Structure formats: structure tokens, C-alpha cells
matplotlib code that plots the C-alpha trace (Angstrom):
import matplotlib.pyplot as plt

x = [8.7, 6.2, 5.4, 4.3, 0.9, -0.3, -1.0, -5.1, -6.5, -7.5, -12.1, -13.5, -14.4, -17.6, -18.2, -18.8, -14.5, -14.9, -15.6, -15.8, -15.7, -16.6, -15.6, -17.3, -16.3, -19.2, -19.3, -20.5, -21.8, -23.7, -24.4, -23.4, -20.7, -21.8, -24.4, -20.9, -18.9, -21.5, -22.0, -18.5, -17.6, -20.7, -19.7, -16.4, -17.3, -19.7, -16.4, -14.2, -16.7, -16.7, -12.6, -13.1, -16.4, -14.7, -14.6, -17.2, -19.1, -17.3, -14.0, -14.8, -15.9, -12.8, -10.3, -12.9, -12.1, -8.5, -8.8, -10.4, -9.3, -5.5, -4.6, -4.9, -7.0, -10.6, -11.9, -13.0, -10.1, -9.5, -7.1, -9.3, -9.0, -7.8, -8.6, -12.2, -11.6, -10.5, -13.6, -15.9, -15.0, -15.9, -19.0, -19.8, -18.8, -21.0, -23.9, -23.1, -26.9, -28.3, -26.6, -26.1, -27.9, -27.9, -27.8, -31.3, -31.8, -28.3, -28.7, -30.9, -28.2, -25.7, -27.7, -29.0, -24.8, -24.1, -26.9, -24.3, -20.2, -19.3, -19.0, -16.5, -16.3, -13.3, -13.4, -12.2, -14.7, -14.5, -15.7, -19.4, -19.9, -20.9, -23.4, -24.5, -24.1, -25.9, -28.7, -29.1, -29.2, -25.8, -23.7, -25.4, -24.5, -21.2, -18.3, -15.8, -15.9, -12.5, -12.1, -8.9, -9.4, -9.2, -7.1, -4.5, -3.7, -6.2, -6.8, -5.3, -3.1, -3.4, -3.3, -6.5, -7.6, -5.2, -5.3, -9.5, -8.0, -6.0, -7.7, -10.3, -8.3, -10.4, -8.3, -6.7, -7.5, -11.6, -11.9, -13.7, -13.6, -16.7, -16.7, -16.4, -13.5, -10.9, -7.4, -8.5, -11.0, -9.6, -6.0, -5.4, -7.3, -5.6, -2.7, -3.3, -4.0, -8.2, -11.0, -13.3, -16.0, -16.9, -20.6, -21.5, -24.9, -26.8, -27.5, -30.1, -28.7, -29.8, -28.0, -28.0, -31.2, -29.0, -26.4, -26.2, -27.5, -24.3, -21.5, -24.6, -24.4, -19.9, -19.4, -21.5, -19.3, -16.1, -17.6, -18.1, -14.7, -12.8, -14.5, -12.2, -9.5, -9.9, -9.1, -7.5, -5.6, -7.4, -11.0, -10.4, -9.8, -12.4, -16.5, -18.9, -22.5, -24.3, -25.0, -24.6, -28.0, -27.1, -23.8, -26.0, -28.3, -25.2, -23.2, -26.3, -27.2, -23.9, -23.1, -22.2, -24.7, -23.4, -23.9, -27.5, -28.6, -26.9, -30.0, -32.8, -31.2]
y = [-10.9, -11.8, -10.1, -12.6, -12.1, -10.7, -12.6, -12.2, -10.0, -12.8, -12.9, -12.8, -15.4, -16.5, -20.4, -21.3, -22.1, -25.7, -24.5, -26.1, -23.2, -19.5, -17.0, -13.0, -9.9, -7.8, -4.4, -4.3, -7.3, -7.6, -4.2, -1.0, 0.6, 4.1, 5.4, 4.9, 7.0, 9.9, 10.1, 9.8, 12.5, 14.7, 14.3, 16.1, 18.7, 19.6, 19.4, 20.9, 23.7, 24.1, 25.1, 26.5, 29.0, 29.4, 26.3, 26.0, 23.0, 23.9, 23.7, 20.3, 18.6, 19.5, 18.6, 15.2, 14.1, 14.4, 12.4, 9.5, 9.5, 10.4, 7.9, 4.1, 3.2, 4.0, 2.4, 5.4, 7.0, 9.8, 11.3, 13.5, 16.8, 15.5, 15.7, 16.0, 12.7, 10.6, 11.8, 11.3, 8.3, 6.9, 8.5, 6.0, 3.8, 4.2, 4.4, 0.9, -0.6, 2.1, 3.2, -0.5, -1.1, -4.4, -4.5, -6.2, -10.4, -10.3, -12.5, -14.9, -15.5, -16.3, -18.4, -20.1, -20.4, -22.3, -24.8, -26.2, -25.1, -24.6, -20.1, -17.2, -13.5, -12.1, -8.5, -5.0, -3.7, -2.9, -4.8, -3.7, -4.8, -7.9, -6.7, -6.4, -9.7, -10.7, -8.5, -9.4, -13.4, -13.6, -15.1, -18.4, -19.2, -19.1, -20.9, -18.1, -14.3, -12.9, -9.4, -7.1, -4.9, -8.2, -10.6, -7.9, -8.0, -5.7, -6.6, -6.0, -8.2, -11.9, -13.2, -12.2, -14.8, -16.6, -16.8, -17.5, -20.5, -22.0, -21.8, -23.7, -26.0, -25.2, -25.9, -22.2, -24.4, -24.6, -21.1, -18.9, -14.8, -13.0, -9.0, -5.5, -4.2, -6.5, -5.0, -5.9, -9.1, -11.2, -10.3, -11.4, -14.4, -15.0, -14.6, -17.4, -19.8, -19.4, -18.4, -14.8, -13.8, -9.5, -8.1, -5.0, -4.7, -1.8, 1.4, 1.1, 2.8, 6.4, 9.1, 9.0, 11.4, 14.6, 15.0, 17.8, 17.3, 19.6, 17.2, 13.9, 14.5, 15.4, 11.8, 9.6, 11.2, 10.2, 6.8, 6.7, 7.7, 5.4, 2.3, 3.8, 3.9, 0.3, -0.9, -4.1, -6.7, -9.2, -8.3, -10.1, -13.2, -13.3, -14.4, -11.5, -12.1, -8.0, -9.1, -12.0, -13.8, -13.4, -14.7, -17.5, -18.8, -19.2, -21.2, -23.5, -23.5, -25.3, -27.4, -30.8, -33.1, -34.2, -30.4, -30.2, -33.5, -31.6, -29.2, -32.3, -34.1]
z = [-37.9, -36.5, -33.4, -30.5, -28.9, -25.5, -22.9, -22.5, -19.7, -16.7, -17.0, -14.0, -12.4, -12.7, -11.7, -8.4, -7.0, -4.6, -1.9, 2.4, 4.5, 4.4, 5.5, 5.1, 6.1, 7.7, 6.7, 3.1, 3.5, 6.7, 7.4, 5.5, 6.8, 5.7, 8.1, 10.7, 9.1, 8.5, 11.7, 12.4, 10.2, 11.6, 14.8, 13.7, 12.3, 15.3, 17.2, 14.7, 14.3, 17.8, 17.8, 15.0, 14.7, 10.8, 10.3, 7.2, 5.1, 2.2, 3.5, 5.8, 3.2, 1.3, 3.9, 3.6, 0.8, 1.0, 3.6, 2.0, -1.6, -0.4, 2.0, 2.0, 4.8, 4.0, 7.9, 9.8, 11.2, 14.1, 12.2, 10.5, 12.9, 15.6, 18.0, 17.3, 15.2, 17.8, 20.1, 17.7, 17.0, 20.6, 20.6, 17.3, 19.2, 22.2, 19.9, 17.3, 17.6, 16.9, 13.6, 12.4, 9.3, 8.4, 4.3, 3.2, 3.0, 4.5, 7.7, 5.8, 3.5, 5.5, 7.7, 4.6, 3.5, 7.6, 5.8, 3.9, 5.1, 8.0, 8.4, 10.3, 10.3, 9.0, 9.8, 10.7, 12.9, 15.9, 19.3, 19.0, 16.0, 18.0, 19.4, 16.5, 14.9, 18.5, 18.4, 15.0, 15.3, 13.3, 16.2, 16.0, 12.9, 13.2, 13.7, 14.5, 15.1, 13.8, 14.7, 13.6, 17.9, 19.3, 17.6, 16.4, 12.6, 10.6, 7.1, 4.4, 6.2, 5.3, 8.7, 9.5, 7.4, 7.9, 11.6, 11.5, 9.3, 11.4, 14.4, 12.4, 11.1, 7.5, 4.3, 2.8, -0.8, -0.2, 2.0, 0.2, 1.7, 1.0, 0.7, -0.4, -1.2, -3.5, -2.5, 1.5, 1.3, -2.4, -2.3, 0.8, 0.2, -2.8, -1.4, 1.4, -1.9, -0.7, -2.9, -2.9, -3.2, -4.2, -3.7, -4.1, -2.7, -4.2, -1.9, 0.8, 3.4, 5.0, 7.0, 10.6, 11.5, 11.8, 9.4, 7.3, 4.3, 2.4, 3.9, 3.1, -0.8, -0.5, 1.0, -1.6, -4.4, -2.3, -2.0, -6.0, -5.7, -3.6, -5.3, -8.5, -6.1, -4.9, -8.5, -8.1, -9.8, -7.2, -8.9, -11.9, -9.8, -7.8, -8.2, -8.7, -7.2, -6.3, -2.4, 0.2, -0.8, -4.9, -3.9, -1.5, -4.5, -6.8, -4.4, -3.2, -6.7, -7.3, -4.3, -4.2, -3.8, 0.1, 0.5, -0.1, 1.3, 4.9, 4.1, 4.3, 7.3]

ax = plt.figure().add_subplot(projection="3d")
ax.plot(x, y, z, "-o")
ax.set_aspect("equal")
plt.show()
């Protein structure tokens, strides 16, 4: 008896989908997440060390590893060595604009996209994110900024993207969600019937001054392992690009004539 053939695994999307509107994440797309997380971890290390002088960097990095790899969320959270984590996160938020490191070419790429399509931000970020968007000149190209901390819905709940789409009167079927995480960006978009694009910018960030080198090395290892932990089937149905600049080139080159003509007018 002939066994039925196994269904082929879906291939990763390589052609640009039909897009009328674009939503983009911030962390990992417009600026790097890592400097904020490292500043937070350094703050937790210092505060926890004051409370427990016997705490070693080896013990702390082991706890950091468990903290990041054994929980679902990957946004820096005050749960590590609380209440030190809470106080350290408050300090990081005060320094948000100074800690921000933009992904090279990202703001220019977003501006180029905005010449062809309406663009909005949909992100899990603190309110201080908006200060960085304004200072970098990003806000002037955006139709809306939807943050979990202001809307009250956080990814991976598709409600955050859904809220933005509803506010703007967009059609999910022709909306592209750009992010760096298949579980937090691609999967929610696809649940709404929208398209998704995933970017993986080269590692161009630097650790904030004063960060313990051992902590930085351990953090880099954990970041690499988290990429494996975050593997998600949604990635197989997403468009892939190196960074936002690469994606902008791909989308612009394949845009319908009416979008290309919009720049010339």
C-alpha cells in the first residue's frame, strides 16, 4: 500500500505581498533593544549587590540566563531581583533618550516607505519611546504611534495591531507588519489576516558605558539562545529582509506604478 506523501513545509515568503499600508515595530527595527536591557541589568546588578554583598557576577549572570530563557516575554521586566529590578527599570526609563541607539539607515528607510505608503508604529515600548521617535525625525512620517503602555494592549495579543488598524481605517488584508520577532510581530499580524515581514539587523549596538564586561559577554550568549527559543511557524509565512533599509528597497522596487508615481508628484 502506497503511503500518502507528506505535505511539503511552507516556504518562506520571498516575494513582496500586495501592500497598501505598513505598521512597524520599534525595538529591533528602528533602534536596538540591547542597550536598554544591558543598562537595566547593570542597574539590577549594582542594586542587588548593595543588598547582598556576597552576590557574584557569576551567580547574577546565571540568574539572568534563567530569567530570559525560562519566561515567555522578552521585554525587560522588573521581575529579576525585585525590588532592585523595579528601581533599575525606572532609572533606565529616565535615560531612555540617551540610551537609544538607532539602527543605521532605519529612519531614512522609514521616510522612504512613507513616501509610498501610510506608516504607523505598533510596539511594546514605554512612553519614553515617543521622545526618541520625535528627536530622530521619525514621528513626522507616521500616521499613528500605538504603544502597549498607552493603548493598554501588549503584543503578542493581536489587539494592539488591530486597534491601530481600526483607528486608521486600514484593511488588514493589505497591511504589512514589520518586526523582528515571529512570535510577537508576525504571528499576531497573520491572525488578523495581515502580512508580515521580519528583519534581523546586523549587531551594531554597543554596551552603555560602565557595563560590566562579563555581564555583556553573558548577555550576548543569552541573546543568541533566545533567537532559537523564539522560533515560530509564523516565520515561514513572512517576508524576510536584513533590515528596514533592505525591506524598503524590496517593497519599493515591487510597488505598483501608482505608488512609484506618488514620489514624483
